[in-house]
PASE-458161 format. One line per field, with one value per atom (N, C-alpha, C): residue in one letter; atom name; chain; y, x, z. Coordinates in steps of 0.05 Angstrom, whole numbers, plus 32768, in hexadecimal, padded with zeros to 4 digits. Each point is the difference from the previous one (the first is absolute). Example, Ala and Ser with C-alpha at 12.3 -4.5 7.8 and 13.67 -1.06 7.14 Angstrom:
% residues 2
r c(a,a,a,s,s,s)
a c(N,CA,C,N,CA,C)
c c(A,A,A,A,A,A)
y c(7F8E,8018,8018,8015,8018,8016)
x c(8108,7FEE,8012,7FF9,8010,7FF1)
z c(809C,8000,8000,7FF2,8001,800E)
***
This chain:
% residues 139
r c(m,m,m,f,f,f,s,s,s,g,g,g,m,m,m,s,s,s,n,n,n,h,h,h,a,a,a,v,v,v,d,d,d,t,t,t,k,k,k,g,g,g,r,r,r,i,i,i,i,i,i,l,l,l,p,p,p,a,a,a,s,s,s,f,f,f,r,r,r,d,d,d,e,e,e,l,l,l,g,g,g,e,e,e,s,s,s,f,f,f,f,f,f,i,i,i,t,t,t,r,r,r,g,g,g,f,f,f,t,t,t,e,e,e,c,c,c,l,l,l,q,q,q,a,a,a,i,i,i,s,s,s,e,e,e,s,s,s,q,q,q,f,f,f,e,e,e,h,h,h,l,l,l,r,r,r,d,d,d,k,k,k,i,i,i,k,k,k,e,e,e,l,l,l,p,p,p,a,a,a,d,d,d,k,k,k,a,a,a,l,l,l,a,a,a,l,l,l,q,q,q,y,y,y,i,i,i,m,m,m,i,i,i,a,a,a,p,p,p,a,a,a,v,v,v,k,k,k,v,v,v,t,t,t,p,p,p,n,n,n,s,s,s,q,q,q,g,g,g,r,r,r,i,i,i,s,s,s,l,l,l,p,p,p,q,q,q,a,a,a,l,l,l,r,r,r,e,e,e,e,e,e,l,l,l,v,v,v,i,i,i,d,d,d,k,k,k,e,e,e,a,a,a,v,v,v,v,v,v,i,i,i,g,g,g,m,m,m,d,d,d,d,d,d,r,r,r,v,v,v,e,e,e,i,i,i,w,w,w,n,n,n,k,k,k,i,i,i,k,k,k,y,y,y,d,d,d,e,e,e,f,f,f,i,i,i,k,k,k,r,r,r,q,q,q,k,k,k,q,q,q,e,e,e,v,v,v,l,l,l,a,a,a,e,e,e,a,a,a,l,l,l,s,s,s,l,l,l,l,l,l,k,k,k,l,l,l)
a c(N,CA,C,N,CA,C,N,CA,C,N,CA,C,N,CA,C,N,CA,C,N,CA,C,N,CA,C,N,CA,C,N,CA,C,N,CA,C,N,CA,C,N,CA,C,N,CA,C,N,CA,C,N,CA,C,N,CA,C,N,CA,C,N,CA,C,N,CA,C,N,CA,C,N,CA,C,N,CA,C,N,CA,C,N,CA,C,N,CA,C,N,CA,C,N,CA,C,N,CA,C,N,CA,C,N,CA,C,N,CA,C,N,CA,C,N,CA,C,N,CA,C,N,CA,C,N,CA,C,N,CA,C,N,CA,C,N,CA,C,N,CA,C,N,CA,C,N,CA,C,N,CA,C,N,CA,C,N,CA,C,N,CA,C,N,CA,C,N,CA,C,N,CA,C,N,CA,C,N,CA,C,N,CA,C,N,CA,C,N,CA,C,N,CA,C,N,CA,C,N,CA,C,N,CA,C,N,CA,C,N,CA,C,N,CA,C,N,CA,C,N,CA,C,N,CA,C,N,CA,C,N,CA,C,N,CA,C,N,CA,C,N,CA,C,N,CA,C,N,CA,C,N,CA,C,N,CA,C,N,CA,C,N,CA,C,N,CA,C,N,CA,C,N,CA,C,N,CA,C,N,CA,C,N,CA,C,N,CA,C,N,CA,C,N,CA,C,N,CA,C,N,CA,C,N,CA,C,N,CA,C,N,CA,C,N,CA,C,N,CA,C,N,CA,C,N,CA,C,N,CA,C,N,CA,C,N,CA,C,N,CA,C,N,CA,C,N,CA,C,N,CA,C,N,CA,C,N,CA,C,N,CA,C,N,CA,C,N,CA,C,N,CA,C,N,CA,C,N,CA,C,N,CA,C,N,CA,C,N,CA,C,N,CA,C,N,CA,C,N,CA,C,N,CA,C,N,CA,C,N,CA,C,N,CA,C,N,CA,C,N,CA,C,N,CA,C,N,CA,C,N,CA,C,N,CA,C,N,CA,C,N,CA,C,N,CA,C,N,CA,C,N,CA,C,N,CA,C,N,CA,C,N,CA,C,N,CA,C,N,CA,C,N,CA,C,N,CA,C,N,CA,C,N,CA,C)
c c(A,A,A,A,A,A,A,A,A,A,A,A,A,A,A,A,A,A,A,A,A,A,A,A,A,A,A,A,A,A,A,A,A,A,A,A,A,A,A,A,A,A,A,A,A,A,A,A,A,A,A,A,A,A,A,A,A,A,A,A,A,A,A,A,A,A,A,A,A,A,A,A,A,A,A,A,A,A,A,A,A,A,A,A,A,A,A,A,A,A,A,A,A,A,A,A,A,A,A,A,A,A,A,A,A,A,A,A,A,A,A,A,A,A,A,A,A,A,A,A,A,A,A,A,A,A,A,A,A,A,A,A,A,A,A,A,A,A,A,A,A,A,A,A,A,A,A,A,A,A,A,A,A,A,A,A,A,A,A,A,A,A,A,A,A,A,A,A,A,A,A,A,A,A,A,A,A,A,A,A,A,A,A,A,A,A,A,A,A,A,A,A,A,A,A,A,A,A,A,A,A,A,A,A,A,A,A,A,A,A,A,A,A,A,A,A,A,A,A,A,A,A,A,A,A,A,A,A,A,A,A,A,A,A,A,A,A,A,A,A,A,A,A,A,A,A,A,A,A,A,A,A,A,A,A,A,A,A,A,A,A,A,A,A,A,A,A,A,A,A,A,A,A,A,A,A,A,A,A,A,A,A,A,A,A,A,A,A,A,A,A,A,A,A,A,A,A,A,A,A,A,A,A,A,A,A,A,A,A,A,A,A,A,A,A,A,A,A,A,A,A,A,A,A,A,A,A,A,A,A,A,A,A,A,A,A,A,A,A,A,A,A,A,A,A,A,A,A,A,A,A,A,A,A,A,A,A,A,A,A,A,A,A,A,A,A,A,A,A,A,A,A,A,A,A,A,A,A,A,A,A,A,A,A,A,A,A,A,A,A,A,A,A,A,A,A,A,A,A,A,A,A,A,A,A,A,A,A,A,A,A,A,A,A,A,A,A)
y c(8827,8005,8013,8017,8015,8003,800A,8006,8015,800E,8014,801D,8014,8017,8017,8016,801E,8011,8018,801C,800F,800D,8013,8015,8019,8014,8002,800D,7FFE,801E,8005,8018,8013,801D,800F,7FF4,7FF0,7FF8,7FE3,7FF0,7FED,7FE8,8004,7FEF,7FEE,7FEB,7FEF,7FF0,7FFE,7FEF,7FDF,7FEC,7FEA,7FEF,7FF1,7FFA,7FEC,8005,7FF1,7FE1,7FF5,7FE3,7FFC,800D,7FFF,8002,8015,800A,7FE4,7FF8,7FE8,7FE8,7FFB,7FE8,800C,8010,800C,7FFF,8009,7FFC,8021,8004,8012,8012,7FF8,800B,7FF0,800F,7FF1,8014,7FF1,800B,8011,8017,800A,8005,7FF2,8000,8004,7FFF,8001,7FE1,8008,7FE3,7FF3,7FEA,7FEE,800D,8016,800B,8021,8011,801E,8006,7FF6,8006,7FFF,8008,7FF4,7FE8,7FF5,7FE5,8006,7FF5,7FFA,7FE5,7FFC,7FDC,8001,7FEE,7FFA,7FFA,8000,8001,7FE4,7FE4,7FE8,7FFC,8011,7FF9,8010,8016,800F,7FEE,7FF1,7FF4,7FE5,7FF4,7FEA,8005,8026,8005,8005,800D,7FFE,7FEC,7FE4,7FE8,7FFA,7FFE,7FFB,800A,801C,8013,7FF5,7FF1,7FFA,7FE7,7FEA,7FEB,8008,8018,7FFF,8001,8006,8000,801F,8004,8019,8016,7FFF,8020,8005,7FEA,8004,8006,7FF3,8004,8026,8005,8019,8015,7FFB,800F,8005,7FE7,8001,800C,7FFF,800E,801A,800C,8020,8002,7FF8,8006,7FF9,7FEF,7FF6,8006,7FFB,7FF9,801C,8011,801F,8010,8007,8011,7FF8,7FE2,7FFD,8012,8006,800D,7FF5,7FFC,7FF2,8014,7FFE,800F,7FF8,800F,7FF5,801A,7FF3,8011,8011,801B,8013,7FF8,8010,7FF9,8002,800E,8007,7FE8,7FEE,7FEB,800B,8017,8008,7FFA,7FF9,7FFC,801B,7FFD,8014,7FF1,8008,7FF0,8010,7FF2,800C,8011,8019,8017,7FF9,7FF6,7FF7,7FED,7FE9,7FEF,8009,8014,800E,8014,8009,8015,7FEB,7FEE,7FF2,7FF1,7FFC,7FED,800F,801A,801B,7FF8,7FF8,7FFD,8014,8016,801B,8005,7FFC,800A,7FE8,7FF3,7FEA,7FE4,7FEC,7FEB,7FEB,7FE8,7FE7,7FEE,7FED,7FF4,7FE0,7FF3,7FE1,7FEB,7FED,7FE2,7FEC,7FFF,7FEA,7FEA,7FF2,7FE5,8000,8000,8004,801C,8016,801C,8014,8019,8012,8019,8004,8010,801C,801A,8015,800D,800C,800B,8014,8011,801F,7FF3,800E,7FF4,7FFE,801A,7FFF,7FED,7FFB,7FE4,7FEB,7FFD,7FE2,8002,8010,7FFA,7FFD,8009,7FF9,7FE4,7FFF,7FDD,7FEB,8007,7FEE,7FFF,8012,7FFF,7FF4,800B,7FEF,7FDC,7FFE,7FE3,7FF4,800B,7FF3,8001,8010,7FFF,7FED,7FFD,7FEC,7FE7,7FFF,7FE4,7FED,8012,7FF3,7FE8,8002,7FE7,7FE7,800A,7FE5,7FEF,8011,8001,7FEA,800B,7FEF,7FE6,7FF8,7FEC,7FED,800C,7FF4,7FF5,8009,7FF4,7FEC,8005,7FE9,8003,8017,8004,8000)
x c(893E,7FE3,8000,7FEF,7FFF,7FED,800A,7FED,8011,7FE7,8005,7FF6,7FFB,7FF5,800C,8000,800D,7FF7,7FFC,7FF7,8013,8000,8010,7FF6,8010,7FF9,8000,7FEE,8002,8008,8019,800A,7FEF,8000,7FF3,8002,801D,7FFF,7FF1,7FF0,7FFD,8010,8012,8017,7FF9,8002,8000,801A,8004,801B,7FF6,8003,7FF1,801D,7FF3,8018,8015,801C,8015,7FFC,7FF2,7FFD,7FEA,7FEC,7FF0,800E,800F,800D,8016,800D,8015,7FED,7FE7,7FEE,7FF3,7FFF,7FEF,8016,8018,801A,8002,8016,800A,7FEB,7FEC,7FE5,7FEE,7FE8,7FE8,7FE9,7FE2,7FF1,7FEC,7FF6,7FED,7FE2,7FEC,7FE7,7FEB,7FE3,7FE9,7FFE,7FF7,8002,7FE5,7FFD,7FE3,7FEB,800D,7FE9,8004,7FFA,8005,801A,8019,801A,8010,8018,8013,800C,8011,8010,801C,8012,801A,8008,8005,8005,801D,800A,8019,7FFD,8013,7FFF,7FEF,800C,7FF8,7FE5,7FFD,7FE3,7FE8,8009,7FF4,7FF8,8017,8001,7FE8,8005,7FEF,7FE4,7FFE,7FDD,7FF8,800F,7FF9,7FF9,8013,7FF7,7FE6,7FFC,7FE9,7FE6,8000,7FED,7FFA,8017,7FFA,7FF5,7FFB,7FF1,7FE6,7FF7,7FE3,7FEC,7FE9,7FF5,8001,7FFB,800C,7FF2,7FE6,7FF5,800A,8006,800C,8019,800F,8022,8000,7FEE,8004,7FFA,7FF1,7FF6,8017,800E,8016,8015,8002,801B,7FFF,7FE7,7FFB,8000,7FFC,7FFE,801C,800C,801D,801B,7FF8,8019,8006,7FEC,8006,800A,7FF5,8012,8015,800E,8010,8017,8017,8018,8018,8015,8018,800F,800A,800C,801E,800C,8022,8008,7FFC,8004,801F,7FF9,801A,8015,8012,8018,7FF6,7FE9,7FF3,7FE3,8000,7FED,7FE2,8006,7FE1,7FF9,7FE5,7FF5,7FE9,7FFD,7FE8,7FE9,7FE7,7FE7,7FF1,7FF2,7FFB,7FE2,8004,7FF4,7FD8,7FFF,7FE8,7FEE,8013,7FFA,7FFE,8014,8007,7FE5,7FF7,7FEA,7FE4,7FFB,7FE8,7FFE,8017,7FFB,8009,8000,8006,801B,800E,801E,8010,8002,800C,8013,7FF7,8010,8008,7FF1,800B,7FF5,8017,7FF9,8001,7FF4,8006,800C,8016,800C,7FFD,7FF6,7FF9,800A,8016,8004,7FE7,7FFD,7FE2,800A,8010,8013,8008,7FF8,8009,8004,7FF9,7FFC,8003,8004,8002,7FEA,7FE8,7FF2,8005,7FF4,8003,7FE4,7FFC,7FDF,8008,7FE7,7FF9,7FF9,800F,7FFD,7FE5,7FF6,7FDA,7FF2,8004,7FEE,800F,8015,8009,7FF4,7FFA,7FF5,7FE1,7FFA,7FE2,7FF6,8014,7FFD,8005,8013,8004,7FE3,7FFB,7FE8,7FE8,7FFD,7FEC,8007,8015,800A,7FFC,8003,7FFF,7FE4,7FEE,7FDF,7FF9,8008,7FEB,8012,8015,800F,800B,800E,8011,7FF8,7FEA,7FF4,7FF6,7FFC,7FF4,801F,800F,801C,800F,8001,800C,7FEF,7FEB,7FEC,8005,8003,8011,8019,800E,801D,8002,7FE8,7FFE,8012,800E,8012,7FF6)
z c(8814,8009,800F,7FF8,800E,8018,801B,8018,8007,8014,800F,7FF8,800A,7FF7,800B,7FF4,800D,7FF4,8007,7FF9,7FF5,7FE6,7FF3,7FF6,7FFE,7FF0,7FE8,7FED,7FE6,7FFA,7FF0,8001,7FEA,7FF3,7FFA,7FDD,7FFC,7FE4,8001,800E,7FFF,8006,800E,8007,8014,800B,8013,800C,8012,800E,8004,7FF6,8005,8018,800B,8016,7FF6,8007,7FF1,7FFD,800F,8003,7FE6,7FFD,7FEB,7FE3,7FFE,7FE5,8000,8013,7FFA,7FEE,800E,7FF1,7FEC,7FF7,7FDF,7FF4,8002,7FED,7FFA,7FED,7FF9,7FED,7FF6,7FF1,8004,8001,8003,7FFD,7FFB,7FF9,8015,7FF6,8012,7FF3,800A,7FF3,800E,7FFA,800C,8014,8016,8010,7FFC,8013,7FFA,8011,8010,8014,7FF8,8014,8004,7FFD,7FF2,800A,7FE2,8009,7FE8,800C,7FED,8002,7FEF,8019,7FF1,7FFA,7FEA,7FFC,7FF2,8000,7FF5,7FE0,7FF2,7FDE,8000,8009,8001,8008,800E,800E,7FEB,7FF9,7FE6,7FEE,7FFB,7FE1,8008,8018,8004,7FFF,800E,7FFF,7FE3,7FEF,7FE0,7FF8,800A,7FF5,8003,8019,8006,7FFA,7FFC,7FF6,7FE2,7FEF,7FE7,7FF9,8020,7FF3,8008,800B,8003,7FE6,8008,7FE8,7FF4,7FE6,7FF1,800E,800A,800C,801C,800D,801E,7FFB,7FF5,7FEF,8000,7FE9,8000,800C,8018,8011,8016,8003,8011,7FF8,7FE6,7FF6,7FFF,7FFC,8004,801A,8015,8018,8010,7FF7,800D,7FEF,7FEA,7FF2,7FF1,7FF1,7FF6,8013,8018,800D,8013,7FFA,8011,7FF5,8012,7FFB,800E,7FEE,800D,800A,801B,8012,8009,8003,800E,8019,8012,8017,8001,8002,8000,8015,8008,8013,801D,8003,8016,8009,7FED,8004,7FF7,7FF2,7FF8,7FE6,7FFD,7FE8,7FF7,7FEE,7FF7,7FF4,8012,7FF8,7FE8,7FEE,7FEA,8005,7FF7,8007,8001,7FE6,7FFC,8014,8009,8012,8020,8005,8019,8006,7FE9,7FFE,8006,7FEF,8005,801D,8009,801A,8014,7FFF,8013,8012,7FF2,8010,7FFE,8011,8000,8019,8017,8016,8010,8008,8014,7FF2,7FFB,7FFE,800E,7FFB,8011,7FEB,8011,7FE4,800F,7FEF,8010,7FEC,8010,7FF1,8001,7FE9,7FFC,7FF2,800A,7FF3,7FE9,7FEC,7FE4,7FF3,8010,7FF7,8011,7FFF,800F,7FF9,8011,7FFC,8013,7FF3,8001,8005,8017,8001,800B,7FFB,8014,801A,8018,801C,8002,8001,8003,7FF4,7FE0,7FF8,8007,800B,800A,801B,800F,801C,7FFD,7FF1,7FFD,7FF6,7FEB,7FF7,8014,800C,8019,8010,8006,800A,7FFA,7FE5,7FF1,8004,7FFC,8001,8019,8015,8018,8008,7FF8,8001,7FF1,7FEA,7FEC,7FF6,8005,7FF3,8016,8011,8015,800E,800D,800D,7FF2,7FEB,7FED,7FF1,7FF7,7FF9,801B,800D,801C,8004,8000,8003,7FEB,7FE5,7FEC,8005,800A,8009,8013,8012,8018,8016,8001,8012,8024)
***
């Protein structure tokens, strides 16, 4: 299970260092692809295979859409000796992950966000979703 968050610089070559604990759990090689929100996600090889299998179970039109959005841009990466990985350029540009990123553990995946977009997303969630979600939890 991934949890925690930290800020990281993205170098001029589009590389970022993921926390060692995340790299250990992701495995020697893992996949980077478009996330479920306005971010990239890093997922283990087994989790990527599980995602592919679940997508194949969907109706053909939905499966095709998700294959284009999540499977096609996926890149298998292996951290270098300093723990850096290269983020796919096209996705980096699309999601504006350029200088400062937030790396977040999200249970079964790791998300990589543009810092400003992440702050805006959290602000919207607090305004629009938080109260209702907490009431559903009955805390």
